[in-house]
C-alpha positions in Angstrom: 61.8 83.7 119.8 64.7 85.1 117.9 67.0 83.3 115.5 69.7 81.4 117.3 72.4 82.5 114.9 71.5 86.2 114.9 73.5 88.2 117.5 73.1 91.9 118.3 76.1 94.0 117.1 78.3 91.0 116.6 79.0 88.1 114.3 78.2 84.5 115.2 81.6 82.8 114.8 82.3 79.1 114.3 85.8 77.6 114.7 85.7 74.8 112.2 88.3 72.3 113.3 87.2 69.8 110.7 89.6 66.9 110.4 92.6 68.7 112.0 92.3 66.3 114.9 93.9 63.7 112.5 92.5 60.9 114.6 93.9 62.2 117.9 91.3 63.1 120.5 93.8 65.1 122.5 94.1 67.5 119.6 90.3 67.8 119.6 90.3 68.6 123.4 93.0 71.3 122.8 91.0 72.7 120.0 87.9 73.1 122.1 89.9 75.0 124.8 91.6 77.1 122.1 88.3 78.1 120.5 87.0 79.2 123.9 90.1 81.4 124.4 89.7 82.8 120.9 86.2 83.9 122.0 84.4 81.9 119.2 80.8 81.1 119.7 81.1 77.5 118.7 83.6 74.9 117.7 82.6 72.4 115.0 83.8 69.0 113.8 82.8 66.7 111.0 80.9 63.5 111.9 82.8 61.4 109.5 82.8 57.6 109.4 83.7 56.4 106.0 82.2 53.0 106.5 78.8 54.7 107.1 79.2 57.0 104.1 80.5 54.6 101.4 79.4 51.1 100.4 83.0 50.6 99.4 85.6 53.1 100.6 87.5 54.6 97.6 91.2 54.0 97.5 91.8 57.8 97.5 90.0 58.0 100.9 91.3 54.8 102.5 94.7 56.4 103.0 93.3 59.2 105.1 90.5 57.2 106.9 92.3 57.2 110.2 92.9 61.0 110.0 89.3 62.0 109.3 87.1 59.4 111.0 85.5 60.3 114.3 85.1 57.3 116.6 81.6 56.9 118.1 83.1 57.0 121.6 84.5 60.5 121.0 81.1 62.3 121.0 80.2 62.0 124.7 83.8 62.9 125.8 84.0 65.9 123.5 80.6 67.2 124.6 81.4 66.8 128.3 84.6 68.7 127.8 82.9 71.5 125.7 80.3 72.0 128.5 83.0 72.1 131.1 84.9 74.7 128.9 81.7 76.6 128.3 81.7 76.7 124.5 79.1 75.3 122.2 80.1 72.2 120.3 78.5 71.1 117.1 79.0 68.6 114.2 78.2 68.5 110.6 75.7 65.7 110.3 77.1 63.6 107.5 75.1 60.4 107.8 71.8 59.3 109.3 73.0 56.8 112.0 75.1 59.5 113.8 72.0 61.6 114.5 70.8 59.4 117.4 74.2 59.6 119.0 74.2 63.4 118.6 70.7 63.8 119.9 71.8 62.2 123.2 74.4 65.0 123.6 71.8 67.8 123.0 73.9 70.1 120.8 72.7 73.7 120.5 72.5 73.4 116.7 73.2 71.1 113.8 75.3 71.9 110.7 74.1 70.4 107.3 77.1 70.4 104.9 76.4 71.2 101.3 76.7 67.6 99.9 73.8 66.7 102.2 71.8 69.9 101.3 72.3 69.0 97.7 71.6 65.3 97.8 70.0 64.1 101.1 66.6 65.8 101.7 65.5 62.9 104.0 68.4 63.8 106.4 67.2 67.4 106.4 63.7 66.2 107.3 65.0 64.2 110.2 67.0 67.2 111.4 64.1 69.6 111.0 62.0 67.3 113.2 64.5 67.8 116.1 63.5 71.5 116.2 67.1 72.3 116.8 68.6 75.4 114.9 69.9 74.3 111.6 72.8 75.8 109.6 72.8 75.0 105.9 75.9 75.3 103.8 75.4 76.1 100.1 78.6 75.1 98.4 77.4 72.4 96.0 73.9 73.7 95.8 71.9 75.7 93.4 69.0 77.9 94.5 66.5 75.1 94.0 68.3 72.9 96.5 68.3 75.7 99.1 64.6 76.3 98.4 63.9 72.6 99.0 65.8 72.6 102.3 63.9 75.7 103.5 60.6 74.1 102.4 61.4 71.0 104.4 61.9 73.2 107.4 58.7 75.0 106.9 56.8 71.8 106.4 58.0 70.8 109.9 57.1 74.2 111.3 60.8 74.8 111.8 61.9 78.4 111.4 65.2 78.6 113.3 67.7 78.2 110.5 70.4 80.0 108.7 72.4 79.6 105.4 76.1 79.9 104.8 77.4 81.1 101.4 80.5 79.2 100.4 82.4 77.6 97.5 83.3 74.0 98.0 86.8 74.4 96.8 89.8 74.0 99.1 91.3 76.5 99.1 88.9 78.6 97.1 90.2 80.7 94.3 89.4 84.4 94.7 87.7 84.5 91.3 85.2 81.8 92.5 84.1 83.4 95.8 81.1 85.4 94.5 80.6 87.2 97.8 77.8 89.4 96.4 75.6 86.3 96.5 75.4 87.0 100.3 73.1 89.9 99.5 71.0 87.7 97.2 70.5 85.1 99.9 69.5 87.7 102.5 66.9 89.1 100.2 65.5 85.7 99.1 65.3 83.9 102.5 65.0 86.6 105.1 67.1 84.6 107.6 70.6 85.0 109.0 73.1 84.6 106.2 76.8 83.8 106.8 80.0 82.8 105.0 82.0 79.6 105.3 85.5 80.6 104.4 87.7 78.2 102.7 90.4 80.7 101.7 93.8 81.3 103.1 94.0 84.3 105.5 91.2 86.3 107.1 90.6 89.2 104.7 87.8 87.5 102.8 85.8 86.8 106.0 86.1 90.5 106.8 84.8 91.4 103.4 81.8 89.0 103.9 80.9 90.8 107.1 81.1 94.1 105.4 78.6 92.8 102.8 76.2 91.8 105.6 77.3 88.3 106.7 75.8 87.4 110.2 77.9 84.3 110.7 81.5 83.4 109.9 82.7 79.8 109.8 86.5 79.6 109.6 88.8 76.6 109.5 91.3 76.6 112.3 94.3 74.4 113.4 96.6 74.1 116.3 100.3 75.0 116.1 101.1 71.2 116.3 98.5 70.2 113.7 100.4 68.0 111.2 100.8 69.3 107.7 99.4 66.0 106.6 95.9 67.0 107.9 93.5 67.3 104.9 92.3 70.7 106.3 95.7 72.1 107.0 96.0 74.3 103.9 92.8 76.2 104.5 93.2 76.7 108.3 94.4 79.6 110.3 95.8 79.4 113.8 93.6 80.1 116.8 95.6 83.3 117.6 94.7 84.5 114.1 91.1 83.5 114.7 90.9 85.6 117.9 92.1 88.7 116.1 89.7 88.0 113.2 86.8 87.8 115.6 87.7 91.1 117.2 88.0 92.8 113.8 84.8 91.4 112.2 82.8 92.4 115.3 84.2 95.9 114.9 83.2 95.8 111.2 79.7 94.6 112.2 79.2 97.4 114.7 80.6 99.9 112.1 77.9 99.1 109.5 75.1 101.1 111.2 71.9 102.0 109.4 70.9 102.8 105.9 70.5 106.5 106.7 72.9 109.3 107.6 73.3 109.8 111.3 75.5 112.4 112.9 77.5 111.3 115.9 77.3 113.3 119.2 80.9 114.5 118.5 79.8 115.9 115.1 76.8 117.6 116.5 78.8 119.1 119.3 81.7 120.4 117.1 80.3 121.2 113.7 79.4 124.8 114.4 82.9 125.6 115.6 84.2 124.5 112.1 81.8 126.7 110.0 83.4 129.6 108.2 81.8 133.1 108.2 82.4 136.2 106.2 85.2 138.5 107.5 86.8 141.6 106.1 89.9 140.7 104.1 91.4 144.1 104.7 90.5 147.3 106.6 87.9 149.5 105.0 86.9 153.1 105.6 83.4 154.4 106.1 81.2 154.6 103.0 83.1 151.8 101.2 81.1 149.6 98.9 81.6 145.9 99.7 82.9 143.8 96.9 83.7 140.1 96.8 87.4 140.8 96.9 86.9 142.5 100.3 85.6 139.2 101.9 87.4 136.2 103.2 85.7 133.2 104.9 87.2 132.2 108.2 86.3 130.4 111.4 85.6 132.4 114.5 85.4 131.8 118.3 82.5 134.2 118.5 79.1 132.8 119.0 77.0 133.6 115.9 73.3 134.1 116.4 72.4 134.8 112.8 74.3 133.5 109.8 75.2 136.0 107.1 75.3 135.1 103.5 77.0 136.8 100.6 73.8 138.2 99.1 73.3 140.1 102.4 76.8 141.8 102.0 77.7 142.4 98.4 77.2 146.1 97.3 76.3 147.2 100.8 77.9 150.5 102.1 79.8 150.6 105.3 78.6 153.1 107.8 81.9 153.0 109.8 85.5 152.0 109.5 86.1 148.3 109.7 89.3 146.3 110.6 91.0 143.4 108.8 89.7 140.0 109.9 86.7 141.6 111.6 83.6 139.5 111.5 81.1 141.1 109.1 77.7 142.0 110.6 74.6 143.5 109.0 74.9 146.3 111.5 78.1 147.4 109.7 76.0 148.7 106.8 73.9 151.8 106.1 
């Protein structure tokens, strides 16, 4: 069985709506439909419930609690609508208790955000036991934490996973992106590697695909998403996502192989573009051919045998020749 996240000649794309629902389930419904129209493979939310995550909710978080929490009664409704809309829906599994609710909805895959990869190996073990494809984000992690996550998967005989390179900074400064690490991850883990883009715009996602990313996760918002949304500043509109998906898939198809391959067009037309030796001016019989008598030009004539300069220089003509006439060995004594 192939890897769930690896698609032939295209990038697996995730529309990360995150907390751009700001506590309004209708915005979440609209986002699911918009992701489908943008031709994303999946739309994803965060399974946030601050009471489940903190023993005591920090003051800095309490002011946005209603904007980022996902009520337990949302899950079934969102999955029913996503199945009706025919787009995969997934969640970042932030805390253990939500897993049982998510299991009932039978998502195609689970996302493991970088704080959980870094500090919650037991949750990874629970997820690996589901045998569902797992997508690990690497933001807060060092290599040892990613190694541990993969070892937990292998211990559970789970091989259907992928890793997203990212920087857990919103928005990410260009100097901190370190996109070349995508190649390191590919070489080390031999699984699909992607990029979770927390920058403004789409150009960095395109660069990631050019470097070999198989998956792109991009934050998106609706036109009526309030600017007060915590994810607003790193999100693009769904129309921009649709264009990005088209462009990164073209980039993916353009990468080709690691060897030179001529296109059918090149093979068909290259001979017509080759230059051959011609007489630069007319010469009379018994003229000795010198380099200054020769010009290289294209010809419509079909050439059976190519003539090189060493076959021409210092040869003696046995007849008069015209300007721009193709040079042939039969011209010489």
